[in-house]
C-alpha positions as CSV (number, residue, x, y, z in Angstrom):
1,M,25.7,33.7,-6.1
2,T,27.7,33.2,-3.6
3,F,28.0,37.1,-1.3
4,P,31.6,38.1,-0.4
5,E,32.2,37.1,2.8
6,S,35.4,39.2,3.3
7,L,33.5,42.3,3.1
8,G,32.1,42.2,6.7
9,R,35.7,42.0,7.7
10,W,36.6,44.9,5.6
11,L,33.7,46.7,7.3
12,G,34.8,45.7,10.8
13,E,38.8,47.2,10.1
14,V,36.8,50.6,9.1
15,D,36.2,52.6,12.3
16,P,33.3,55.0,11.6
17,H,34.6,57.5,14.0
18,S,38.0,58.2,12.3
19,H,37.9,57.6,8.7
20,G,34.0,58.2,7.7
21,P,31.6,57.8,5.8
22,Q,33.9,58.4,3.0
23,A,35.5,55.1,3.8
24,S,32.7,52.8,4.0
25,A,31.1,54.2,1.1
26,L,34.8,53.6,-1.0
27,L,34.8,50.0,0.3
28,L,30.8,49.7,-1.1
29,E,32.2,50.7,-4.6
30,M,34.5,47.8,-4.6
31,L,30.6,45.5,-5.2
32,P,29.5,44.7,-8.4
33,I,26.0,44.6,-6.5
34,P,23.7,47.1,-4.7
35,A,25.3,47.6,-1.2
36,A,24.2,49.8,1.6
37,I,25.9,50.1,5.2
38,L,22.7,50.6,7.4
39,T,23.1,52.3,11.3
40,L,21.3,52.2,13.8
41,G,21.4,55.4,15.7
42,D,19.6,57.6,18.1
43,G,17.4,58.6,15.3
44,G,16.9,55.1,14.1
45,L,18.0,53.4,11.4
46,A,19.7,55.4,8.7
47,F,21.7,54.5,5.8
48,E,25.4,55.6,6.7
49,A,26.4,54.3,3.0
50,V,25.5,52.8,-0.4
51,N,27.0,52.5,-3.1
52,S,26.5,53.3,-7.0
53,S,25.2,50.0,-7.9
54,F,23.0,50.8,-5.3
55,R,21.6,54.0,-6.2
56,G,21.3,52.8,-9.5
57,A,18.9,50.1,-8.2
58,G,15.8,53.0,-8.3
59,L,15.2,52.1,-4.6
60,G,15.9,55.5,-2.9
61,V,18.4,56.6,-0.7
62,V,17.5,59.0,1.5
63,A,16.7,57.7,5.0
64,D,13.5,58.8,5.5
65,Q,11.8,57.7,2.4
66,S,14.4,54.7,1.1
67,P,11.4,51.1,0.9
68,L,14.3,49.6,2.3
69,V,14.3,51.6,5.6
70,R,10.1,51.4,5.5
71,L,9.5,48.1,4.8
72,L,12.6,46.2,6.3
73,G,13.2,48.2,9.2
74,A,11.9,45.7,11.6
75,R,13.9,42.6,9.9
76,V,16.8,44.5,10.2
77,L,16.6,45.6,13.7
78,G,16.1,42.0,14.9
79,F,19.0,41.1,13.2
80,L,21.1,43.6,15.0
81,A,18.9,42.8,18.2
82,G,20.1,39.0,17.5
83,E,23.7,37.2,17.7
84,T,24.0,35.7,14.0
85,R,26.4,36.8,12.2
86,A,24.4,36.7,8.5
87,E,20.8,36.6,7.7
88,E,19.3,36.1,3.9
89,F,15.7,36.1,2.7
90,D,13.9,37.1,-0.3
91,W,12.3,40.5,-0.6
92,Q,9.7,41.7,-3.0
93,F,9.4,45.0,-4.3
94,G,6.8,47.3,-6.0
95,D,3.2,46.5,-7.4
96,H,2.1,43.7,-9.3
97,V,2.3,45.2,-12.8
98,D,6.5,46.2,-12.0
99,C,7.1,43.9,-9.5
100,R,10.9,42.9,-8.5
101,Y,12.6,40.1,-6.4
102,F,15.6,40.6,-4.9
103,S,17.9,38.0,-2.5
104,V,18.9,40.1,0.4
105,R,21.7,39.6,2.9
106,L,22.6,41.4,6.2
107,S,26.0,40.6,7.7
108,R,27.5,42.6,10.7
109,P,31.8,42.8,11.5
110,P,33.5,40.3,13.4
111,V,34.5,42.9,15.7
112,Q,33.1,43.1,19.6
113,G,31.3,46.3,19.8
114,I,30.2,47.1,17.2
115,E,26.8,46.0,17.0
116,H,24.9,49.1,15.7
117,R,25.8,48.8,12.0
118,C,25.5,46.0,9.4
119,L,26.1,45.9,5.7
120,L,23.3,45.2,3.4
121,T,23.7,43.7,-0.1
122,L,20.4,42.7,-2.8
123,L,21.0,40.6,-5.7
124,D,18.4,41.4,-8.2
125,R,16.5,37.9,-9.0
126,T,13.2,39.5,-11.1
127,G,14.7,37.9,-14.9
128,Q,15.2,35.2,-13.0
129,Y,12.0,35.0,-11.3
130,R,9.9,36.0,-14.4
131,T,11.5,33.5,-16.3
132,E,10.8,30.6,-13.7
133,D,7.3,32.2,-13.3
134,S,7.0,32.0,-17.6
135,L,8.1,28.6,-16.9
136,R,5.6,27.8,-14.5
137,R,2.6,29.0,-16.2
138,E,3.4,26.9,-19.1
139,M,3.8,24.1,-16.9
140,M,0.9,24.8,-15.7
141,T,-1.3,25.1,-18.8
142,D,-2.7,23.2,-21.5
143,S,-0.8,23.7,-25.0
144,L,-4.2,23.1,-27.4
145,T,-6.6,24.5,-25.6
146,G,-5.0,27.6,-23.9
147,L,-7.3,26.1,-20.3
148,P,-5.1,25.6,-17.4
149,N,-4.0,21.5,-17.0
150,R,-4.8,19.2,-14.3
151,A,-1.4,20.4,-12.4
152,G,-2.6,24.1,-13.0
153,F,-6.4,23.1,-11.8
154,T,-5.2,21.5,-8.9
155,D,-3.2,24.9,-8.1
156,H,-6.4,27.1,-8.6
157,L,-8.3,24.6,-6.0
158,E,-5.9,24.6,-3.9
159,A,-5.5,28.2,-3.3
160,A,-9.4,28.5,-3.0
161,I,-9.8,26.2,-0.6
162,A,-6.9,27.8,1.2
163,E,-8.6,31.4,0.7
164,R,-12.2,30.9,1.5
165,G,-14.2,32.3,4.3
166,R,-17.4,31.1,4.4
167,E,-17.6,30.5,0.5
168,S,-18.2,27.1,-0.5
169,Y,-16.8,25.5,-4.1
170,A,-17.6,22.2,-6.2
171,V,-15.8,21.0,-8.8
172,L,-17.6,19.5,-12.1
173,A,-16.1,16.9,-13.6
174,V,-16.7,17.0,-17.6
175,N,-16.0,13.7,-19.4
176,L,-16.4,13.8,-23.5
177,D,-18.5,10.5,-24.1
178,R,-17.3,8.3,-27.0
179,F,-14.4,10.9,-28.1
180,S,-11.7,8.2,-29.5
181,R,-14.1,7.7,-31.9
182,V,-13.3,11.1,-33.6
183,N,-10.3,10.3,-33.6
184,A,-10.3,7.1,-34.8
185,C,-12.1,8.1,-37.6
186,M,-11.1,11.8,-38.3
187,G,-7.4,11.7,-36.9
188,G,-6.1,13.7,-34.5
189,L,-6.2,16.7,-36.4
190,A,-10.0,16.9,-36.4
191,G,-10.0,15.5,-33.0
192,D,-8.0,18.8,-31.4
193,E,-9.9,21.4,-33.8
194,L,-13.3,19.5,-31.8
195,L,-11.3,19.8,-28.3
196,I,-10.6,23.5,-28.9
197,S,-14.7,23.9,-30.3
198,V,-15.8,22.3,-27.0
199,A,-13.7,23.8,-24.5
200,R,-14.6,27.5,-26.2
201,R,-18.0,26.3,-25.6
202,L,-18.0,24.7,-22.1
203,K,-16.2,28.1,-21.1
204,G,-19.1,30.6,-22.9
205,A,-21.4,28.0,-20.5
206,L,-19.3,29.7,-17.1
207,R,-19.5,32.6,-15.1
208,A,-16.8,35.2,-15.1
209,R,-15.7,33.9,-11.9
210,D,-15.6,30.0,-12.3
211,L,-12.7,28.1,-14.0
212,I,-12.6,25.6,-16.8
213,A,-9.2,23.5,-16.8
214,R,-8.4,20.7,-19.6
215,T,-7.3,17.7,-17.5
216,G,-7.2,15.0,-19.7
217,G,-7.5,13.8,-23.2
218,D,-11.6,14.4,-23.4
219,E,-11.8,15.5,-19.6
220,F,-12.6,18.9,-18.3
221,A,-12.7,20.9,-14.9
222,I,-14.6,23.3,-13.8
223,L,-14.4,25.0,-10.1
224,M,-17.3,27.3,-9.2
225,T,-18.3,29.3,-6.1
226,I,-21.2,28.3,-4.9
227,D,-23.2,31.1,-4.0
228,E,-27.0,30.0,-3.3
229,G,-26.8,26.0,-2.5
230,P,-26.5,22.8,-4.3
231,G,-28.8,23.5,-6.7
232,E,-27.0,26.1,-8.4
233,V,-24.5,23.6,-9.5
234,L,-26.9,21.3,-10.9
235,Q,-28.0,24.3,-13.3
236,L,-24.5,25.1,-14.1
237,A,-24.2,21.5,-15.2
238,R,-27.4,21.5,-17.1
239,R,-25.9,24.8,-18.9
240,I,-22.8,22.7,-19.7
241,E,-24.9,19.8,-21.6
242,D,-26.9,22.3,-23.3
243,S,-23.9,23.9,-24.4
244,L,-23.2,20.8,-26.2
245,A,-26.6,20.2,-27.8
246,T,-25.5,21.8,-30.8
247,P,-23.7,19.9,-33.1
248,F,-20.0,20.9,-34.2
249,R,-19.2,21.2,-37.4
250,L,-15.9,19.4,-38.6
251,S,-15.0,19.2,-42.1
252,D,-18.4,18.1,-44.1
253,F,-19.7,16.6,-40.9
254,E,-22.0,17.4,-38.2
255,I,-20.6,15.8,-34.8
256,R,-22.5,15.5,-32.0
257,V,-21.1,15.9,-28.6
258,D,-22.7,14.3,-25.4
259,C,-20.8,14.5,-22.1
260,S,-21.0,12.9,-18.8
261,I,-20.8,15.3,-15.4
262,G,-19.8,14.6,-11.6
263,I,-19.9,16.8,-8.9
264,A,-18.2,16.7,-5.9
265,L,-18.9,19.8,-3.1
266,A,-15.9,20.9,-1.4
267,D,-17.0,22.4,1.9
268,D,-15.8,23.0,5.2
269,D,-15.1,18.9,5.5
270,K,-13.2,19.1,2.5
271,N,-9.4,20.7,2.4
272,D,-7.6,18.4,0.3
273,A,-7.5,19.6,-3.4
274,E,-6.7,15.9,-4.6
275,E,-9.5,14.3,-3.0
276,I,-12.0,16.5,-4.2
277,V,-10.8,16.3,-7.7
278,R,-10.8,12.2,-7.2
279,H,-14.3,12.6,-6.0
280,A,-15.3,14.4,-8.6
281,Q,-13.5,11.7,-10.7
282,F,-15.5,9.0,-9.2
283,A,-18.8,10.7,-9.6
284,V,-18.0,10.9,-13.7
285,K,-17.5,7.4,-13.4
286,R,-20.9,6.8,-11.9
287,S,-22.7,9.0,-14.6
288,K,-21.2,7.0,-17.6
289,K,-23.2,4.8,-16.1
290,S,-26.2,5.8,-15.3
291,G,-26.2,8.2,-18.2
292,R,-27.4,11.2,-15.8
293,T,-25.4,13.9,-13.6
294,E,-24.2,12.5,-10.4
295,I,-23.3,14.2,-7.2
296,Y,-20.1,12.1,-5.1
297,Q,-22.1,10.3,-2.1
298,T,-20.0,8.7,0.5
299,R,-21.3,5.9,1.0
300,A,-20.8,5.0,-2.7
301,F,-17.1,6.0,-2.9
302,D,-16.5,4.2,0.6
303,A,-18.4,0.8,-1.4
304,A,-16.3,1.4,-4.8
305,R,-13.0,2.0,-2.3
306,R,-14.0,-1.4,-0.5
307,Q,-14.4,-3.3,-4.2
308,F,-11.1,-2.0,-5.3
309,G,-9.7,-3.7,-1.4
310,I,-11.1,-6.8,-2.5
311,E,-9.9,-6.6,-5.9
312,T,-6.6,-6.3,-4.8
313,E,-6.4,-9.0,-2.6
314,L,-8.4,-11.1,-4.5
315,R,-5.6,-10.9,-7.0
316,R,-3.2,-11.9,-4.5
317,A,-5.6,-14.7,-3.6
318,I,-5.6,-15.9,-7.0
319,D,-1.7,-16.0,-7.8
320,A,-1.1,-17.8,-4.7
321,G,-4.2,-20.3,-4.9
322,A,-5.5,-19.4,-1.3
323,L,-9.0,-19.9,-2.6
324,E,-11.1,-23.4,-1.9
325,L,-13.6,-25.3,-4.1
326,Y,-16.7,-25.7,-2.0
327,M,-18.9,-28.6,-3.1
328,Q,-22.7,-28.8,-2.4
329,P,-24.2,-32.7,-3.4
330,I,-26.8,-32.6,-6.6
331,C,-29.4,-36.0,-5.9
332,D,-31.2,-38.1,-7.7
333,L,-35.1,-36.8,-6.0
334,A,-36.4,-40.1,-6.2
335,T,-33.7,-42.2,-4.7
336,G,-31.7,-39.6,-2.8
337,R,-28.3,-40.6,-3.7
338,V,-25.6,-38.0,-4.8
339,T,-24.9,-37.8,-9.0
340,S,-22.9,-34.9,-9.0
341,F,-21.7,-31.7,-6.4
342,E,-21.3,-28.4,-7.9
343,A,-18.0,-26.4,-7.0
344,L,-18.0,-23.1,-6.0
345,S,-15.6,-20.9,-5.0
346,R,-15.3,-19.9,-1.5
347,W,-12.1,-17.5,-0.2
348,T,-11.1,-16.4,3.4
349,N,-9.2,-13.1,2.9
350,E,-5.5,-12.7,4.8
351,R,-7.6,-11.3,7.8
352,G,-9.4,-14.5,8.1
353,Q,-12.5,-12.6,7.1
354,A,-15.2,-15.0,4.5
355,I,-15.7,-13.1,1.8
356,S,-18.9,-14.1,0.5
357,P,-18.8,-15.0,-3.5
358,V,-21.9,-12.2,-3.7
359,D,-19.0,-9.8,-3.0
360,F,-15.9,-10.9,-4.8
361,I,-17.8,-12.4,-8.0
362,P,-19.0,-9.3,-9.6
363,V,-15.9,-7.6,-7.8
364,A,-14.0,-10.4,-10.7
365,E,-15.6,-10.4,-13.2
366,E,-15.4,-6.3,-13.2
367,A,-11.5,-6.0,-12.7
368,G,-10.6,-8.8,-15.9
369,L,-9.9,-11.8,-12.7
370,I,-12.7,-13.7,-13.6
371,V,-11.1,-15.6,-16.0
372,P,-7.8,-16.3,-14.4
373,L,-10.6,-17.7,-11.3
374,G,-12.3,-19.3,-14.0
375,R,-9.0,-21.3,-15.1
376,W,-8.4,-22.1,-11.4
377,A,-11.9,-23.4,-11.1
378,I,-12.2,-25.8,-13.7
379,N,-8.9,-27.2,-13.0
380,Q,-9.2,-27.5,-9.3
381,A,-12.7,-29.2,-9.8
382,A,-11.0,-31.9,-12.2
383,R,-8.5,-32.0,-9.6
384,T,-10.6,-32.9,-6.7
385,L,-12.6,-35.3,-9.0
386,A,-9.2,-37.3,-9.4
387,G,-8.3,-37.4,-6.0
388,W,-12.0,-38.7,-5.1
389,D,-11.6,-40.9,-7.6
390,A,-7.8,-42.3,-6.4
391,A,-9.5,-42.4,-3.0
392,R,-12.7,-44.7,-3.8
393,G,-9.7,-46.8,-5.7
394,G,-11.9,-46.1,-9.3
395,N,-14.6,-43.8,-10.7
396,C,-16.5,-42.9,-7.5
397,G,-19.6,-42.4,-9.2
398,V,-20.3,-38.8,-9.7
399,N,-19.7,-35.8,-11.6
400,V,-18.7,-31.8,-10.7
401,A,-20.3,-29.2,-12.0
402,V,-18.4,-25.9,-12.4
403,N,-20.0,-22.1,-13.4
404,L,-18.6,-20.3,-16.6
405,S,-19.2,-16.6,-16.4
406,A,-20.2,-14.6,-19.9
407,I,-16.6,-12.6,-19.5
408,Q,-15.3,-16.2,-19.4
409,L,-16.8,-17.2,-22.3
410,Q,-15.7,-14.2,-24.3
411,R,-12.4,-13.8,-23.3
412,D,-11.1,-17.2,-22.8
413,N,-10.5,-20.4,-24.8
414,V,-12.4,-22.6,-21.7
415,A,-12.5,-25.4,-24.3
416,A,-8.5,-25.1,-24.4
417,V,-8.8,-25.1,-20.2
418,V,-11.0,-27.6,-20.3
419,E,-9.3,-30.3,-22.5
420,Q,-5.7,-29.4,-20.5
421,A,-7.8,-29.7,-16.8
422,L,-9.0,-33.6,-17.9
423,A,-5.4,-34.4,-19.8
424,D,-3.4,-33.1,-16.5
425,H,-6.1,-34.8,-14.3
426,G,-7.0,-38.2,-16.1
427,L,-10.5,-37.4,-16.8
428,D,-13.3,-38.6,-19.6
429,G,-15.0,-35.4,-20.3
430,R,-18.1,-37.2,-19.7
431,R,-17.2,-36.2,-15.6
432,L,-17.3,-32.6,-16.1
433,T,-20.4,-30.6,-15.8
434,L,-20.1,-26.8,-17.2
435,E,-23.2,-24.5,-15.9
436,L,-23.4,-20.8,-18.2
437,T,-26.6,-18.7,-17.8
438,E,-29.2,-17.3,-20.3
439,S,-27.4,-14.1,-20.2
440,A,-24.2,-15.1,-20.8
441,I,-25.5,-16.4,-24.2
442,V,-27.5,-13.4,-24.9
443,A,-24.2,-11.4,-24.2
444,D,-22.7,-13.3,-27.4
445,P,-24.6,-15.7,-29.2
446,D,-22.4,-16.3,-32.0
447,G,-19.4,-16.9,-29.8
448,V,-20.9,-18.7,-27.1
449,S,-22.5,-21.3,-29.8
450,V,-18.7,-21.9,-30.6
451,A,-17.4,-22.5,-27.7
452,I,-20.1,-24.8,-26.5
453,R,-20.3,-26.7,-29.2
454,A,-16.1,-27.0,-28.8
455,L,-17.2,-28.4,-24.8
456,K,-19.5,-30.5,-26.2
457,D,-17.0,-31.9,-28.5
458,L,-14.6,-32.9,-25.4
459,G,-17.9,-35.1,-23.9
460,T,-18.8,-32.5,-21.3
461,T,-22.4,-32.4,-20.0
462,L,-24.0,-28.5,-20.8
463,A,-26.2,-26.8,-18.5
464,M,-28.3,-23.8,-18.2
465,D,-28.4,-22.4,-14.9
466,D,-30.7,-20.3,-13.4
467,F,-33.2,-20.4,-16.3
468,G,-36.4,-18.2,-16.6
469,T,-34.7,-15.3,-14.1
470,G,-32.6,-14.0,-17.4
471,Y,-33.6,-13.2,-21.1
472,S,-35.2,-16.8,-22.0
473,N,-35.2,-17.4,-25.5
474,L,-36.8,-20.6,-26.8
475,A,-34.7,-20.5,-29.6
476,Y,-31.6,-20.7,-27.9
477,L,-32.8,-23.9,-25.9
478,Q,-33.0,-25.2,-29.4
479,R,-30.5,-24.3,-31.5
480,L,-27.9,-25.1,-28.3
481,P,-27.0,-28.4,-26.9
482,I,-27.6,-28.0,-24.0
483,D,-28.7,-31.2,-21.9
484,V,-30.2,-29.9,-18.3
485,L,-31.9,-26.9,-17.1
486,K,-31.7,-25.8,-13.9
487,I,-35.0,-24.2,-12.3
488,D,-34.2,-21.0,-10.4
489,R,-34.4,-21.1,-6.5
490,S,-36.5,-17.9,-6.5
491,F,-39.7,-20.3,-8.6
492,V,-38.8,-23.3,-5.9
493,S,-38.9,-21.7,-2.9
494,G,-42.2,-21.3,-1.4
495,M,-44.0,-22.9,-4.2
496,L,-45.7,-24.8,-2.1
497,A,-48.1,-22.2,-1.1
498,D,-47.8,-20.2,-4.8
499,R,-49.9,-21.7,-7.2
500,D,-47.9,-19.3,-9.4
501,K,-44.9,-20.5,-8.9
502,V,-45.9,-24.2,-9.1
503,A,-47.5,-23.3,-12.6
504,I,-43.9,-21.9,-13.9
505,V,-42.1,-25.1,-12.3
506,R,-44.5,-27.3,-14.1
507,A,-43.9,-25.4,-17.1
508,I,-40.7,-25.3,-17.2
509,L,-40.4,-29.1,-16.6
510,G,-42.8,-29.5,-19.6
511,L,-40.3,-27.9,-21.7
512,A,-37.3,-29.7,-20.9
513,Q,-38.9,-32.8,-21.5
514,A,-40.1,-31.9,-24.7
515,L,-36.6,-31.0,-25.6
516,G,-34.8,-34.2,-24.0
517,M,-33.4,-32.2,-21.2
518,Q,-32.8,-33.2,-17.6
519,T,-33.6,-31.2,-15.1
520,T,-32.5,-29.6,-11.5
521,A,-34.0,-27.9,-9.2
522,E,-32.2,-25.3,-7.0
523,G,-33.0,-24.2,-3.5
524,I,-34.8,-27.5,-1.7
525,E,-34.8,-27.3,2.0
526,T,-37.9,-29.7,3.1
527,P,-39.0,-33.0,2.1
528,E,-41.8,-32.3,0.7
529,L,-40.7,-29.8,-1.3
530,A,-38.5,-32.8,-3.1
531,Q,-41.2,-35.0,-3.2
532,T,-43.4,-32.4,-4.7
533,L,-40.9,-31.4,-7.5
534,A,-40.6,-35.4,-7.7
535,A,-43.9,-36.0,-8.8
536,L,-44.0,-33.1,-11.2
537,G,-41.4,-35.0,-13.3
538,C,-38.3,-33.3,-12.1
539,G,-35.1,-35.4,-12.1
540,Y,-32.7,-33.8,-9.8
541,G,-32.3,-30.9,-6.3
542,Q,-30.2,-29.4,-4.5
543,G,-30.3,-27.6,-1.5
544,F,-29.6,-27.1,2.3
545,L,-32.4,-30.8,2.9
546,Y,-29.1,-32.2,1.1
547,S,-26.5,-30.5,2.8
548,K,-24.7,-26.9,2.7
549,P,-21.8,-26.6,0.5
550,L,-18.8,-28.3,2.0
551,P,-14.8,-28.4,1.6
552,A,-14.0,-31.2,-0.7
553,D,-12.8,-33.7,2.0
554,Q,-15.9,-33.4,3.7
555,A,-18.1,-33.5,0.8
556,L,-16.3,-36.9,0.3
557,R,-17.6,-38.3,3.1
558,L,-20.9,-37.1,2.9
559,L,-21.0,-38.7,-0.9
560,S,-20.1,-41.8,1.4
561,L,-22.8,-41.9,3.6
562,L,-25.6,-41.3,1.1
563,N,-24.7,-43.5,-1.2
564,A,-23.5,-46.5,1.0
């Protein structure tokens, strides 16, 4: 509402010495809102006149008793001592049970020499404020459980941080495990009923001064005051788990609800509510993986943040084709000639930093980037091999091996990708070797079997990488059309001084020979090691003895040198 701008002018036209307070009172009665004229005299600040709306407002009009004079006197005196013609502010009157809210405006007449009196008008905003407060409470409350929602929880946490003295707080993120199965199998109404029951039990596990909120579909958050130390927080976590131990009854079913709990401590170093909640959510994700309550640790969070940075940059690098394939030669142990190369992805980020495959491959697998990365590697390997053929004026005499991940085999039609790459670059399938690990087979034996047979139909060679380090199962070797066993470097390295390693390598070589498979040993670094492996019956090897992984152009020069 706009206050009457002209009243100050009216006030200035009334000379109190000639007309008296009665004239001022008549003027004030023209206003439909509470209004008063305050005068600063020898006795201090007092009312000169008030209108009937002011009298009916229940604020009192006796100068030495009026809450306005008592509570706003300093504000009015400051206004009279200043030079501004008008000032507006909000004022709260009463206790929390029956509190009223006003917008207050002070104005002075635009007449020189009259600086000891001012007009005060009030706009009662109590109804508006209560409506806004009701809407705000509704926005801060979860309609299903009646608990605070995420916004409400953050509001409470911010208030706790702002008001704390020497107190410490903890935030516990509680996620219900496999809750989506209830909605899927029993319907949304049953899921809602279960959430209400869970909320009731969780609240019962807390102390009276602790706060619980529902922050997501199957997510709750708890704010607790720490009195004695972090052990107190773990005790609460155990009470939460115990409160859910008894199965819930839904219709004719007994539903057991398990939960994961992540904890973040709000100490003097942590003053940002959103950051504390984010830390608790990070801890609960770790809890889902570990199966136990997790407390946020900066080191783990920093590692996760670094992984997220790698994921973001890697996604851009894949889209831009900014990775590079390096080639490491695989040689015939008897002759030393190069028979093939293993293609290995290498990445230098936008800041010129070389990121190790040990760092970015796991991130690619977790983020779902391994599929586009794998497609790029297959196509780039075929492109490189075709380029070498062109440079040598025909078949360059070697094959290229590309690694396949378990996720790639499960989520992508690898055979179609390989077929397209071979067609695009005019290559025979026999020029391409595809390496997969035992873990890839174990993850989905039936699905992998179908994919492998489709790849064999294209004429490709199939190699089992890192044999013996994973879930060794001879049945897979018997059932699947594997052509090559690659002996992991962990068995090869140091085998000349370790009889047990020699025995393991000998056993793998015997198995491969019995099944009609070729063998390649990884991690060969000395001529003596190469000679020993050859004597044991290993056909091929790779390692720093022959070369580290090289860019494609350097690998081609090495091929010309070793196979001259």
